[in-house]
PDB file of N, CA, C and O in Angstrom:
ATOM      1  N   MET A   1      -0.622  30.937 -29.623  1.00  0.00           N
ATOM      2  CA  MET A   1       0.241  29.812 -29.350  1.00  0.00           C
ATOM      3  C   MET A   1       0.499  29.065 -30.666  1.00  0.00           C
ATOM      4  O   MET A   1      -0.418  28.823 -31.450  1.00  0.00           O
ATOM      5  N   ILE A   2       1.743  28.714 -30.881  1.00  0.00           N
ATOM      6  CA  ILE A   2       2.136  27.999 -32.095  1.00  0.00           C
ATOM      7  C   ILE A   2       2.032  26.509 -31.836  1.00  0.00           C
ATOM      8  O   ILE A   2       2.592  25.989 -30.871  1.00  0.00           O
ATOM      9  N   THR A   3       1.315  25.841 -32.702  1.00  0.00           N
ATOM     10  CA  THR A   3       1.245  24.391 -32.585  1.00  0.00           C
ATOM     11  C   THR A   3       2.232  23.781 -33.563  1.00  0.00           C
ATOM     12  O   THR A   3       2.453  24.304 -34.655  1.00  0.00           O
ATOM     13  N   HIS A   4       2.807  22.694 -33.165  1.00  0.00           N
ATOM     14  CA  HIS A   4       3.786  22.010 -33.989  1.00  0.00           C
ATOM     15  C   HIS A   4       3.139  20.808 -34.647  1.00  0.00           C
ATOM     16  O   HIS A   4       2.317  20.113 -34.049  1.00  0.00           O
ATOM     17  N   LYS A   5       3.523  20.580 -35.882  1.00  0.00           N
ATOM     18  CA  LYS A   5       3.026  19.417 -36.601  1.00  0.00           C
ATOM     19  C   LYS A   5       4.180  18.445 -36.790  1.00  0.00           C
ATOM     20  O   LYS A   5       5.243  18.815 -37.290  1.00  0.00           O
ATOM     21  N   GLN A   6       3.968  17.240 -36.400  1.00  0.00           N
ATOM     22  CA  GLN A   6       5.005  16.222 -36.560  1.00  0.00           C
ATOM     23  C   GLN A   6       5.018  15.756 -38.012  1.00  0.00           C
ATOM     24  O   GLN A   6       3.975  15.452 -38.591  1.00  0.00           O
ATOM     25  N   LEU A   7       6.213  15.707 -38.588  1.00  0.00           N
ATOM     26  CA  LEU A   7       6.354  15.226 -39.949  1.00  0.00           C
ATOM     27  C   LEU A   7       6.178  13.721 -39.981  1.00  0.00           C
ATOM     28  O   LEU A   7       6.654  13.007 -39.098  1.00  0.00           O
ATOM     29  N   SER A   8       5.501  13.257 -40.987  1.00  0.00           N
ATOM     30  CA  SER A   8       5.365  11.813 -41.150  1.00  0.00           C
ATOM     31  C   SER A   8       6.007  11.416 -42.469  1.00  0.00           C
ATOM     32  O   SER A   8       6.094  12.218 -43.399  1.00  0.00           O
ATOM     33  N   LEU A   9       6.447  10.192 -42.537  1.00  0.00           N
ATOM     34  CA  LEU A   9       7.054   9.681 -43.756  1.00  0.00           C
ATOM     35  C   LEU A   9       6.049   9.697 -44.900  1.00  0.00           C
ATOM     36  O   LEU A   9       6.427   9.918 -46.051  1.00  0.00           O
ATOM     37  N   ALA A  10       4.789   9.469 -44.602  1.00  0.00           N
ATOM     38  CA  ALA A  10       3.746   9.484 -45.631  1.00  0.00           C
ATOM     39  C   ALA A  10       3.608  10.878 -46.233  1.00  0.00           C
ATOM     40  O   ALA A  10       3.431  11.007 -47.445  1.00  0.00           O
ATOM     41  N   ASP A  11       3.686  11.928 -45.407  1.00  0.00           N
ATOM     42  CA  ASP A  11       3.605  13.300 -45.913  1.00  0.00           C
ATOM     43  C   ASP A  11       4.799  13.621 -46.802  1.00  0.00           C
ATOM     44  O   ASP A  11       4.645  14.220 -47.866  1.00  0.00           O
ATOM     45  N   ILE A  12       5.972  13.226 -46.371  1.00  0.00           N
ATOM     46  CA  ILE A  12       7.180  13.474 -47.154  1.00  0.00           C
ATOM     47  C   ILE A  12       7.115  12.725 -48.480  1.00  0.00           C
ATOM     48  O   ILE A  12       7.452  13.272 -49.530  1.00  0.00           O
ATOM     49  N   PHE A  13       6.678  11.465 -48.422  1.00  0.00           N
ATOM     50  CA  PHE A  13       6.564  10.667 -49.640  1.00  0.00           C
ATOM     51  C   PHE A  13       5.565  11.284 -50.611  1.00  0.00           C
ATOM     52  O   PHE A  13       5.847  11.391 -51.804  1.00  0.00           O
ATOM     53  N   SER A  14       4.411  11.686 -50.116  1.00  0.00           N
ATOM     54  CA  SER A  14       3.393  12.259 -51.012  1.00  0.00           C
ATOM     55  C   SER A  14       3.870  13.579 -51.605  1.00  0.00           C
ATOM     56  O   SER A  14       3.580  13.873 -52.765  1.00  0.00           O
ATOM     57  N   ASP A  15       4.592  14.373 -50.833  1.00  0.00           N
ATOM     58  CA  ASP A  15       5.145  15.628 -51.352  1.00  0.00           C
ATOM     59  C   ASP A  15       6.178  15.355 -52.446  1.00  0.00           C
ATOM     60  O   ASP A  15       6.164  16.013 -53.487  1.00  0.00           O
ATOM     61  N   CYS A  16       7.068  14.394 -52.220  1.00  0.00           N
ATOM     62  CA  CYS A  16       8.068  14.036 -53.234  1.00  0.00           C
ATOM     63  C   CYS A  16       7.402  13.451 -54.474  1.00  0.00           C
ATOM     64  O   CYS A  16       7.793  13.760 -55.599  1.00  0.00           O
ATOM     65  N   LYS A  17       6.406  12.616 -54.267  1.00  0.00           N
ATOM     66  CA  LYS A  17       5.699  12.016 -55.399  1.00  0.00           C
ATOM     67  C   LYS A  17       5.006  13.082 -56.231  1.00  0.00           C
ATOM     68  O   LYS A  17       5.029  13.021 -57.461  1.00  0.00           O
ATOM     69  N   GLU A  18       4.396  14.052 -55.580  1.00  0.00           N
ATOM     70  CA  GLU A  18       3.725  15.144 -56.290  1.00  0.00           C
ATOM     71  C   GLU A  18       4.727  15.950 -57.115  1.00  0.00           C
ATOM     72  O   GLU A  18       4.447  16.299 -58.262  1.00  0.00           O
ATOM     73  N   LYS A  19       5.891  16.246 -56.540  1.00  0.00           N
ATOM     74  CA  LYS A  19       6.927  16.971 -57.278  1.00  0.00           C
ATOM     75  C   LYS A  19       7.466  16.132 -58.435  1.00  0.00           C
ATOM     76  O   LYS A  19       7.718  16.652 -59.522  1.00  0.00           O
ATOM     77  N   PHE A  20       7.641  14.834 -58.196  1.00  0.00           N
ATOM     78  CA  PHE A  20       8.145  13.940 -59.236  1.00  0.00           C
ATOM     79  C   PHE A  20       7.186  13.880 -60.421  1.00  0.00           C
ATOM     80  O   PHE A  20       7.619  13.886 -61.573  1.00  0.00           O
ATOM     81  N   GLU A  21       5.892  13.822 -60.142  1.00  0.00           N
ATOM     82  CA  GLU A  21       4.906  13.687 -61.209  1.00  0.00           C
ATOM     83  C   GLU A  21       4.597  15.005 -61.911  1.00  0.00           C
ATOM     84  O   GLU A  21       4.287  15.006 -63.102  1.00  0.00           O
ATOM     85  N   ASN A  22       4.675  16.127 -61.195  1.00  0.00           N
ATOM     86  CA  ASN A  22       4.217  17.394 -61.766  1.00  0.00           C
ATOM     87  C   ASN A  22       5.314  18.403 -62.080  1.00  0.00           C
ATOM     88  O   ASN A  22       5.105  19.306 -62.889  1.00  0.00           O
ATOM     89  N   ASN A  23       6.477  18.265 -61.454  1.00  0.00           N
ATOM     90  CA  ASN A  23       7.532  19.254 -61.665  1.00  0.00           C
ATOM     91  C   ASN A  23       8.884  18.549 -61.562  1.00  0.00           C
ATOM     92  O   ASN A  23       9.540  18.594 -60.521  1.00  0.00           O
ATOM     93  N   LYS A  24       9.287  17.903 -62.647  1.00  0.00           N
ATOM     94  CA  LYS A  24      10.510  17.088 -62.645  1.00  0.00           C
ATOM     95  C   LYS A  24      11.756  17.921 -62.330  1.00  0.00           C
ATOM     96  O   LYS A  24      12.636  17.461 -61.601  1.00  0.00           O
ATOM     97  N   SER A  25      11.839  19.136 -62.868  1.00  0.00           N
ATOM     98  CA  SER A  25      13.038  19.943 -62.618  1.00  0.00           C
ATOM     99  C   SER A  25      13.156  20.319 -61.143  1.00  0.00           C
ATOM    100  O   SER A  25      14.258  20.328 -60.594  1.00  0.00           O
ATOM    101  N   LEU A  26      12.033  20.627 -60.498  1.00  0.00           N
ATOM    102  CA  LEU A  26      12.056  20.917 -59.057  1.00  0.00           C
ATOM    103  C   LEU A  26      12.447  19.675 -58.270  1.00  0.00           C
ATOM    104  O   LEU A  26      13.200  19.758 -57.300  1.00  0.00           O
ATOM    105  N   PHE A  27      11.935  18.525 -58.689  1.00  0.00           N
ATOM    106  CA  PHE A  27      12.278  17.266 -58.023  1.00  0.00           C
ATOM    107  C   PHE A  27      13.776  16.988 -58.132  1.00  0.00           C
ATOM    108  O   PHE A  27      14.411  16.609 -57.148  1.00  0.00           O
ATOM    109  N   LEU A  28      14.339  17.175 -59.324  1.00  0.00           N
ATOM    110  CA  LEU A  28      15.770  16.914 -59.522  1.00  0.00           C
ATOM    111  C   LEU A  28      16.632  17.901 -58.744  1.00  0.00           C
ATOM    112  O   LEU A  28      17.668  17.520 -58.199  1.00  0.00           O
ATOM    113  N   SER A  29      16.220  19.157 -58.684  1.00  0.00           N
ATOM    114  CA  SER A  29      17.000  20.118 -57.888  1.00  0.00           C
ATOM    115  C   SER A  29      16.875  19.802 -56.399  1.00  0.00           C
ATOM    116  O   SER A  29      17.822  20.008 -55.639  1.00  0.00           O
ATOM    117  N   LEU A  30      15.718  19.304 -55.982  1.00  0.00           N
ATOM    118  CA  LEU A  30      15.549  18.877 -54.592  1.00  0.00           C
ATOM    119  C   LEU A  30      16.489  17.730 -54.268  1.00  0.00           C
ATOM    120  O   LEU A  30      17.105  17.710 -53.202  1.00  0.00           O
ATOM    121  N   LEU A  31      16.601  16.772 -55.183  1.00  0.00           N
ATOM    122  CA  LEU A  31      17.533  15.665 -54.982  1.00  0.00           C
ATOM    123  C   LEU A  31      18.970  16.151 -54.906  1.00  0.00           C
ATOM    124  O   LEU A  31      19.736  15.730 -54.040  1.00  0.00           O
ATOM    125  N   GLU A  32      19.327  17.046 -55.828  1.00  0.00           N
ATOM    126  CA  GLU A  32      20.706  17.536 -55.856  1.00  0.00           C
ATOM    127  C   GLU A  32      21.058  18.278 -54.572  1.00  0.00           C
ATOM    128  O   GLU A  32      22.183  18.180 -54.083  1.00  0.00           O
ATOM    129  N   ASN A  33      20.100  19.014 -54.029  1.00  0.00           N
ATOM    130  CA  ASN A  33      20.355  19.768 -52.797  1.00  0.00           C
ATOM    131  C   ASN A  33      20.286  18.899 -51.546  1.00  0.00           C
ATOM    132  O   ASN A  33      20.849  19.258 -50.513  1.00  0.00           O
ATOM    133  N   THR A  34      19.604  17.764 -51.629  1.00  0.00           N
ATOM    134  CA  THR A  34      19.393  16.926 -50.460  1.00  0.00           C
ATOM    135  C   THR A  34      20.435  15.823 -50.320  1.00  0.00           C
ATOM    136  O   THR A  34      20.934  15.566 -49.225  1.00  0.00           O
ATOM    137  N   ILE A  35      20.761  15.174 -51.432  1.00  0.00           N
ATOM    138  CA  ILE A  35      21.689  14.049 -51.384  1.00  0.00           C
ATOM    139  C   ILE A  35      23.110  14.562 -51.511  1.00  0.00           C
ATOM    140  O   ILE A  35      23.492  15.108 -52.546  1.00  0.00           O
ATOM    141  N   ASN A  36      23.882  14.386 -50.467  1.00  0.00           N
ATOM    142  CA  ASN A  36      25.283  14.786 -50.462  1.00  0.00           C
ATOM    143  C   ASN A  36      26.127  13.547 -50.743  1.00  0.00           C
ATOM    144  O   ASN A  36      26.307  12.696 -49.872  1.00  0.00           O
ATOM    145  N   LEU A  37      26.636  13.456 -51.957  1.00  0.00           N
ATOM    146  CA  LEU A  37      27.408  12.276 -52.343  1.00  0.00           C
ATOM    147  C   LEU A  37      28.710  12.159 -51.558  1.00  0.00           C
ATOM    148  O   LEU A  37      29.245  11.059 -51.416  1.00  0.00           O
ATOM    149  N   ASP A  38      29.224  13.265 -51.051  1.00  0.00           N
ATOM    150  CA  ASP A  38      30.436  13.212 -50.225  1.00  0.00           C
ATOM    151  C   ASP A  38      30.210  12.366 -48.975  1.00  0.00           C
ATOM    152  O   ASP A  38      31.130  11.707 -48.491  1.00  0.00           O
ATOM    153  N   ASP A  39      28.986  12.387 -48.459  1.00  0.00           N
ATOM    154  CA  ASP A  39      28.670  11.591 -47.271  1.00  0.00           C
ATOM    155  C   ASP A  39      28.454  10.117 -47.599  1.00  0.00           C
ATOM    156  O   ASP A  39      28.613   9.257 -46.732  1.00  0.00           O
ATOM    157  N   LEU A  40      28.092   9.823 -48.846  1.00  0.00           N
ATOM    158  CA  LEU A  40      27.766   8.450 -49.223  1.00  0.00           C
ATOM    159  C   LEU A  40      28.943   7.666 -49.796  1.00  0.00           C
ATOM    160  O   LEU A  40      29.028   6.451 -49.621  1.00  0.00           O
ATOM    161  N   VAL A  41      29.842   8.356 -50.474  1.00  0.00           N
ATOM    162  CA  VAL A  41      30.931   7.674 -51.180  1.00  0.00           C
ATOM    163  C   VAL A  41      32.195   7.713 -50.321  1.00  0.00           C
ATOM    164  O   VAL A  41      32.667   8.795 -49.969  1.00  0.00           O
ATOM    165  N   PRO A  42      32.742   6.557 -49.982  1.00  0.00           N
ATOM    166  CA  PRO A  42      33.969   6.538 -49.175  1.00  0.00           C
ATOM    167  C   PRO A  42      35.153   7.127 -49.955  1.00  0.00           C
ATOM    168  O   PRO A  42      35.230   7.005 -51.177  1.00  0.00           O
ATOM    169  N   ALA A  43      36.046   7.750 -49.241  1.00  0.00           N
ATOM    170  CA  ALA A  43      37.232   8.361 -49.856  1.00  0.00           C
ATOM    171  C   ALA A  43      38.075   7.312 -50.578  1.00  0.00           C
ATOM    172  O   ALA A  43      38.675   7.608 -51.611  1.00  0.00           O
ATOM    173  N   SER A  44      38.127   6.098 -50.049  1.00  0.00           N
ATOM    174  CA  SER A  44      38.911   5.047 -50.698  1.00  0.00           C
ATOM    175  C   SER A  44      38.355   4.722 -52.081  1.00  0.00           C
ATOM    176  O   SER A  44      39.118   4.462 -53.011  1.00  0.00           O
ATOM    177  N   PHE A  45      37.025   4.734 -52.219  1.00  0.00           N
ATOM    178  CA  PHE A  45      36.417   4.483 -53.525  1.00  0.00           C
ATOM    179  C   PHE A  45      36.763   5.595 -54.508  1.00  0.00           C
ATOM    180  O   PHE A  45      37.066   5.328 -55.671  1.00  0.00           O
ATOM    181  N   ILE A  46      36.718   6.839 -54.044  1.00  0.00           N
ATOM    182  CA  ILE A  46      37.069   7.980 -54.892  1.00  0.00           C
ATOM    183  C   ILE A  46      38.520   7.872 -55.329  1.00  0.00           C
ATOM    184  O   ILE A  46      38.837   8.109 -56.494  1.00  0.00           O
ATOM    185  N   ASN A  47      39.401   7.516 -54.406  1.00  0.00           N
ATOM    186  CA  ASN A  47      40.823   7.373 -54.740  1.00  0.00           C
ATOM    187  C   ASN A  47      41.045   6.274 -55.773  1.00  0.00           C
ATOM    188  O   ASN A  47      41.840   6.448 -56.697  1.00  0.00           O
ATOM    189  N   HIS A  48      40.362   5.162 -55.631  1.00  0.00           N
ATOM    190  CA  HIS A  48      40.497   4.071 -56.597  1.00  0.00           C
ATOM    191  C   HIS A  48      39.915   4.458 -57.959  1.00  0.00           C
ATOM    192  O   HIS A  48      40.451   4.086 -59.003  1.00  0.00           O
ATOM    193  N   PHE A  49      38.820   5.204 -57.934  1.00  0.00           N
ATOM    194  CA  PHE A  49      38.180   5.612 -59.183  1.00  0.00           C
ATOM    195  C   PHE A  49      39.111   6.510 -59.992  1.00  0.00           C
ATOM    196  O   PHE A  49      39.193   6.381 -61.213  1.00  0.00           O
ATOM    197  N   TYR A  50      39.804   7.410 -59.324  1.00  0.00           N
ATOM    198  CA  TYR A  50      40.691   8.353 -60.005  1.00  0.00           C
ATOM    199  C   TYR A  50      42.156   7.910 -59.990  1.00  0.00           C
ATOM    200  O   TYR A  50      43.042   8.724 -60.246  1.00  0.00           O
ATOM    201  N   ALA A  51      42.422   6.650 -59.698  1.00  0.00           N
ATOM    202  CA  ALA A  51      43.801   6.145 -59.667  1.00  0.00           C
ATOM    203  C   ALA A  51      44.442   6.278 -61.048  1.00  0.00           C
ATOM    204  O   ALA A  51      43.760   6.261 -62.073  1.00  0.00           O
ATOM    205  N   SER A  52      45.747   6.408 -61.049  1.00  0.00           N
ATOM    206  CA  SER A  52      46.456   6.605 -62.316  1.00  0.00           C
ATOM    207  C   SER A  52      46.581   5.317 -63.115  1.00  0.00           C
ATOM    208  O   SER A  52      46.916   5.361 -64.298  1.00  0.00           O
ATOM    209  N   THR A  53      46.324   4.189 -62.503  1.00  0.00           N
ATOM    210  CA  THR A  53      46.390   2.919 -63.228  1.00  0.00           C
ATOM    211  C   THR A  53      45.054   2.648 -63.917  1.00  0.00           C
ATOM    212  O   THR A  53      44.012   3.135 -63.478  1.00  0.00           O
ATOM    213  N   GLY A  54      45.091   1.883 -64.978  1.00  0.00           N
ATOM    214  CA  GLY A  54      43.864   1.549 -65.684  1.00  0.00           C
ATOM    215  C   GLY A  54      43.520   2.573 -66.744  1.00  0.00           C
ATOM    216  O   GLY A  54      44.319   3.451 -67.071  1.00  0.00           O
ATOM    217  N   ARG A  55      42.341   2.445 -67.262  1.00  0.00           N
ATOM    218  CA  ARG A  55      41.868   3.303 -68.328  1.00  0.00           C
ATOM    219  C   ARG A  55      41.561   4.708 -67.805  1.00  0.00           C
ATOM    220  O   ARG A  55      41.044   4.845 -66.696  1.00  0.00           O
ATOM    221  N   PRO A  56      41.868   5.754 -68.582  1.00  0.00           N
ATOM    222  CA  PRO A  56      41.518   7.102 -68.138  1.00  0.00           C
ATOM    223  C   PRO A  56      39.995   7.283 -68.081  1.00  0.00           C
ATOM    224  O   PRO A  56      39.263   6.713 -68.891  1.00  0.00           O
ATOM    225  N   ARG A  57      39.543   8.060 -67.145  1.00  0.00           N
ATOM    226  CA  ARG A  57      38.113   8.273 -66.946  1.00  0.00           C
ATOM    227  C   ARG A  57      37.606   9.350 -67.901  1.00  0.00           C
ATOM    228  O   ARG A  57      38.183  10.433 -68.000  1.00  0.00           O
ATOM    229  N   LYS A  58      36.525   9.036 -68.597  1.00  0.00           N
ATOM    230  CA  LYS A  58      35.918   9.996 -69.516  1.00  0.00           C
ATOM    231  C   LYS A  58      34.954  10.919 -68.765  1.00  0.00           C
ATOM    232  O   LYS A  58      34.792  12.083 -69.130  1.00  0.00           O
ATOM    233  N   TYR A  59      34.313  10.389 -67.710  1.00  0.00           N
ATOM    234  CA  TYR A  59      33.330  11.150 -66.954  1.00  0.00           C
ATOM    235  C   TYR A  59      33.734  11.203 -65.482  1.00  0.00           C
ATOM    236  O   TYR A  59      34.425  10.315 -64.981  1.00  0.00           O
ATOM    237  N   MET A  60      33.297  12.242 -64.810  1.00  0.00           N
ATOM    238  CA  MET A  60      33.587  12.408 -63.392  1.00  0.00           C
ATOM    239  C   MET A  60      32.720  11.431 -62.574  1.00  0.00           C
ATOM    240  O   MET A  60      31.625  11.058 -62.994  1.00  0.00           O
ATOM    241  N   LEU A  61      33.225  11.033 -61.416  1.00  0.00           N
ATOM    242  CA  LEU A  61      32.557  10.046 -60.578  1.00  0.00           C
ATOM    243  C   LEU A  61      31.155  10.492 -60.181  1.00  0.00           C
ATOM    244  O   LEU A  61      30.204   9.727 -60.338  1.00  0.00           O
ATOM    245  N   TYR A  62      31.006  11.700 -59.675  1.00  0.00           N
ATOM    246  CA  TYR A  62      29.704  12.141 -59.184  1.00  0.00           C
ATOM    247  C   TYR A  62      28.704  12.281 -60.323  1.00  0.00           C
ATOM    248  O   TYR A  62      27.512  12.049 -60.124  1.00  0.00           O
ATOM    249  N   ALA A  63      29.168  12.656 -61.514  1.00  0.00           N
ATOM    250  CA  ALA A  63      28.263  12.712 -62.663  1.00  0.00           C
ATOM    251  C   ALA A  63      27.752  11.319 -63.002  1.00  0.00           C
ATOM    252  O   ALA A  63      26.578  11.146 -63.328  1.00  0.00           O
ATOM    253  N   MET A  64      28.629  10.330 -62.927  1.00  0.00           N
ATOM    254  CA  MET A  64      28.214   8.947 -63.175  1.00  0.00           C
ATOM    255  C   MET A  64      27.210   8.486 -62.111  1.00  0.00           C
ATOM    256  O   MET A  64      26.202   7.861 -62.439  1.00  0.00           O
ATOM    257  N   LEU A  65      27.482   8.786 -60.867  1.00  0.00           N
ATOM    258  CA  LEU A  65      26.581   8.367 -59.788  1.00  0.00           C
ATOM    259  C   LEU A  65      25.218   9.040 -59.909  1.00  0.00           C
ATOM    260  O   LEU A  65      24.189   8.401 -59.689  1.00  0.00           O
ATOM    261  N   ARG A  66      25.207  10.329 -60.259  1.00  0.00           N
ATOM    262  CA  ARG A  66      23.925  11.025 -60.448  1.00  0.00           C
ATOM    263  C   ARG A  66      23.136  10.405 -61.598  1.00  0.00           C
ATOM    264  O   ARG A  66      21.917  10.259 -61.510  1.00  0.00           O
ATOM    265  N   ALA A  67      23.826  10.044 -62.668  1.00  0.00           N
ATOM    266  CA  ALA A  67      23.149   9.413 -63.802  1.00  0.00           C
ATOM    267  C   ALA A  67      22.555   8.064 -63.378  1.00  0.00           C
ATOM    268  O   ALA A  67      21.440   7.728 -63.777  1.00  0.00           O
ATOM    269  N   LEU A  68      23.284   7.302 -62.583  1.00  0.00           N
ATOM    270  CA  LEU A  68      22.779   6.006 -62.122  1.00  0.00           C
ATOM    271  C   LEU A  68      21.603   6.161 -61.155  1.00  0.00           C
ATOM    272  O   LEU A  68      20.684   5.343 -61.153  1.00  0.00           O
ATOM    273  N   ILE A  69      21.638   7.205 -60.343  1.00  0.00           N
ATOM    274  CA  ILE A  69      20.505   7.487 -59.451  1.00  0.00           C
ATOM    275  C   ILE A  69      19.273   7.835 -60.282  1.00  0.00           C
ATOM    276  O   ILE A  69      18.173   7.363 -59.995  1.00  0.00           O
ATOM    277  N   LEU A  70      19.461   8.666 -61.318  1.00  0.00           N
ATOM    278  CA  LEU A  70      18.349   8.999 -62.213  1.00  0.00           C
ATOM    279  C   LEU A  70      17.807   7.755 -62.904  1.00  0.00           C
ATOM    280  O   LEU A  70      16.598   7.614 -63.088  1.00  0.00           O
ATOM    281  N   GLN A  71      18.700   6.863 -63.281  1.00  0.00           N
ATOM    282  CA  GLN A  71      18.273   5.628 -63.933  1.00  0.00           C
ATOM    283  C   GLN A  71      17.331   4.842 -63.024  1.00  0.00           C
ATOM    284  O   GLN A  71      16.327   4.301 -63.486  1.00  0.00           O
ATOM    285  N   ARG A  72      17.650   4.780 -61.750  1.00  0.00           N
ATOM    286  CA  ARG A  72      16.797   4.057 -60.799  1.00  0.00           C
ATOM    287  C   ARG A  72      15.482   4.793 -60.551  1.00  0.00           C
ATOM    288  O   ARG A  72      14.423   4.169 -60.487  1.00  0.00           O
ATOM    289  N   ILE A  73      15.547   6.119 -60.412  1.00  0.00           N
ATOM    290  CA  ILE A  73      14.340   6.896 -60.124  1.00  0.00           C
ATOM    291  C   ILE A  73      13.344   6.803 -61.274  1.00  0.00           C
ATOM    292  O   ILE A  73      12.149   6.612 -61.050  1.00  0.00           O
ATOM    293  N   PHE A  74      13.833   6.938 -62.500  1.00  0.00           N
ATOM    294  CA  PHE A  74      12.950   6.927 -63.662  1.00  0.00           C
ATOM    295  C   PHE A  74      12.727   5.525 -64.226  1.00  0.00           C
ATOM    296  O   PHE A  74      12.110   5.374 -65.281  1.00  0.00           O
ATOM    297  N   SER A  75      13.218   4.510 -63.540  1.00  0.00           N
ATOM    298  CA  SER A  75      13.041   3.108 -63.937  1.00  0.00           C
ATOM    299  C   SER A  75      13.477   2.869 -65.374  1.00  0.00           C
ATOM    300  O   SER A  75      12.757   2.246 -66.154  1.00  0.00           O
ATOM    301  N   ILE A  76      14.648   3.360 -65.717  1.00  0.00           N
ATOM    302  CA  ILE A  76      15.212   3.153 -67.051  1.00  0.00           C
ATOM    303  C   ILE A  76      15.932   1.804 -67.020  1.00  0.00           C
ATOM    304  O   ILE A  76      16.893   1.638 -66.270  1.00  0.00           O
ATOM    305  N   PRO A  77      15.474   0.830 -67.833  1.00  0.00           N
ATOM    306  CA  PRO A  77      15.967  -0.539 -67.674  1.00  0.00           C
ATOM    307  C   PRO A  77      17.390  -0.798 -68.166  1.00  0.00           C
ATOM    308  O   PRO A  77      18.058  -1.688 -67.640  1.00  0.00           O
ATOM    309  N   THR A  78      17.870  -0.051 -69.153  1.00  0.00           N
ATOM    310  CA  THR A  78      19.191  -0.350 -69.696  1.00  0.00           C
ATOM    311  C   THR A  78      20.055   0.910 -69.742  1.00  0.00           C
ATOM    312  O   THR A  78      19.557   2.036 -69.733  1.00  0.00           O
ATOM    313  N   ASP A  79      21.360   0.677 -69.791  1.00  0.00           N
ATOM    314  CA  ASP A  79      22.291   1.803 -69.873  1.00  0.00           C
ATOM    315  C   ASP A  79      22.158   2.543 -71.196  1.00  0.00           C
ATOM    316  O   ASP A  79      22.309   3.764 -71.238  1.00  0.00           O
ATOM    317  N   SER A  80      21.877   1.821 -72.278  1.00  0.00           N
ATOM    318  CA  SER A  80      21.737   2.486 -73.574  1.00  0.00           C
ATOM    319  C   SER A  80      20.523   3.419 -73.584  1.00  0.00           C
ATOM    320  O   SER A  80      20.576   4.495 -74.178  1.00  0.00           O
ATOM    321  N   LEU A  81      19.425   3.012 -72.927  1.00  0.00           N
ATOM    322  CA  LEU A  81      18.277   3.912 -72.802  1.00  0.00           C
ATOM    323  C   LEU A  81      18.595   5.101 -71.898  1.00  0.00           C
ATOM    324  O   LEU A  81      18.110   6.207 -72.134  1.00  0.00           O
ATOM    325  N   LEU A  82      19.393   4.883 -70.884  1.00  0.00           N
ATOM    326  CA  LEU A  82      19.819   5.981 -70.012  1.00  0.00           C
ATOM    327  C   LEU A  82      20.607   7.011 -70.811  1.00  0.00           C
ATOM    328  O   LEU A  82      20.407   8.213 -70.637  1.00  0.00           O
ATOM    329  N   ILE A  83      21.496   6.558 -71.678  1.00  0.00           N
ATOM    330  CA  ILE A  83      22.294   7.474 -72.498  1.00  0.00           C
ATOM    331  C   ILE A  83      21.381   8.286 -73.420  1.00  0.00           C
ATOM    332  O   ILE A  83      21.567   9.494 -73.567  1.00  0.00           O
ATOM    333  N   ILE A  84      20.405   7.636 -74.036  1.00  0.00           N
ATOM    334  CA  ILE A  84      19.462   8.342 -74.894  1.00  0.00           C
ATOM    335  C   ILE A  84      18.667   9.353 -74.079  1.00  0.00           C
ATOM    336  O   ILE A  84      18.472  10.489 -74.511  1.00  0.00           O
ATOM    337  N   PHE A  85      18.207   8.938 -72.891  1.00  0.00           N
ATOM    338  CA  PHE A  85      17.469   9.819 -71.996  1.00  0.00           C
ATOM    339  C   PHE A  85      18.299  11.055 -71.640  1.00  0.00           C
ATOM    340  O   PHE A  85      17.792  12.176 -71.670  1.00  0.00           O
ATOM    341  N   LEU A  86      19.560  10.849 -71.306  1.00  0.00           N
ATOM    342  CA  LEU A  86      20.408  11.973 -70.903  1.00  0.00           C
ATOM    343  C   LEU A  86      20.735  12.890 -72.079  1.00  0.00           C
ATOM    344  O   LEU A  86      20.845  14.103 -71.906  1.00  0.00           O
ATOM    345  N   LYS A  87      20.890  12.318 -73.276  1.00  0.00           N
ATOM    346  CA  LYS A  87      21.173  13.149 -74.447  1.00  0.00           C
ATOM    347  C   LYS A  87      19.991  14.057 -74.800  1.00  0.00           C
ATOM    348  O   LYS A  87      20.184  15.180 -75.266  1.00  0.00           O
ATOM    349  N   HIS A  88      18.778  13.571 -74.578  1.00  0.00           N
ATOM    350  CA  HIS A  88      17.593  14.336 -74.976  1.00  0.00           C
ATOM    351  C   HIS A  88      16.996  15.141 -73.826  1.00  0.00           C
ATOM    352  O   HIS A  88      15.969  15.797 -74.003  1.00  0.00           O
ATOM    353  N   SER A  89      17.611  15.103 -72.673  1.00  0.00           N
ATOM    354  CA  SER A  89      17.131  15.866 -71.521  1.00  0.00           C
ATOM    355  C   SER A  89      18.025  17.074 -71.309  1.00  0.00           C
ATOM    356  O   SER A  89      19.188  17.098 -71.710  1.00  0.00           O
ATOM    357  N   GLN A  90      17.451  18.059 -70.676  1.00  0.00           N
ATOM    358  CA  GLN A  90      18.281  19.215 -70.338  1.00  0.00           C
ATOM    359  C   GLN A  90      18.845  18.965 -68.987  1.00  0.00           C
ATOM    360  O   GLN A  90      19.588  19.796 -68.464  1.00  0.00           O
TER     361      GLN A  90
END
């Protein structure tokens, strides 16, 4: 007989924390596969971001959002440190 184990938030948190501390690349790929930005970002925001008025965009919207998510995860306090972090990371 197969017994089922109920998932708990504590188990999920400890698993994510372990990956974050010991295997950053696995953690980042887990985030990329789990977080669907299409579900989070409204179409109206995307349309405004890529509107023909205003300054031309140097970076794509989702790349910017991923960088900002990384900034929060790694507790990078300033944008200039985030840029340095991204330049020296693979």
